[in-house]
Phi, psi and omega in degrees: 000323179301334184283333179288344183256351183284146176267000179280156175215160174258160179297323177304310180298318172299313177296319180292319177296322179292321182294309176303315173305306185295310184289316179301303183295318182300320184283328178295316177298311181304302188293314186265343181239308189287314184299314181296332181282325177291317182286337182249032181300315184303316184285332183267336191308326187267349188228015183280147181297134185237089182284339178243014177075019183279341186108149182301309181306313185298317179297317183294321179296317176301315180285330170302310180303317179295303189279351174252293190291313178295321177296319181292324176299309184299316179306310175286343181077037180244124184050049189296312184294325179288314176305318183297317180299317179299315189289323181294322180295312183304313183279340169297318174301314182294318184284311189262358178243305183293322186251021175302120185090348181282154172293146181308328177302332181287332189222027176306309178307320179294323175292327179290316178302314182300317180294316177296318178287334171293317174304311179294324177301317180291315184277333183084187190287332184089176184292324187267073182213166175286327174302318175301310181296329179279345181083022179274000000 
């Protein structure tokens, strides 16, 4: 019981937590958001949100890049900080542009993903990653 109220942690628990955070959230973004956008590209390309005036297909391609390729990189722990930066930017756009004026209930998940990817950006890939194996 004393352990649950302690502020101490072991290197193992930190490495495991970072791995679970990185792999879990990276895979969730890929599976629940990126993959459906990739497979449904034709249906979405003409009506996708276009925050910068690039056109709906270009905006959809950019978010697919973030939610598929960057999410898989984070899941593997490869170029983790760069991939996390791309996802942070994507979720900043989602939270502060796409859902501007909406009630928090409508975009709570996006805020949670944003916070997780900021944490990954700041902490890095952790010990159990391809980045660590490559010495980055």
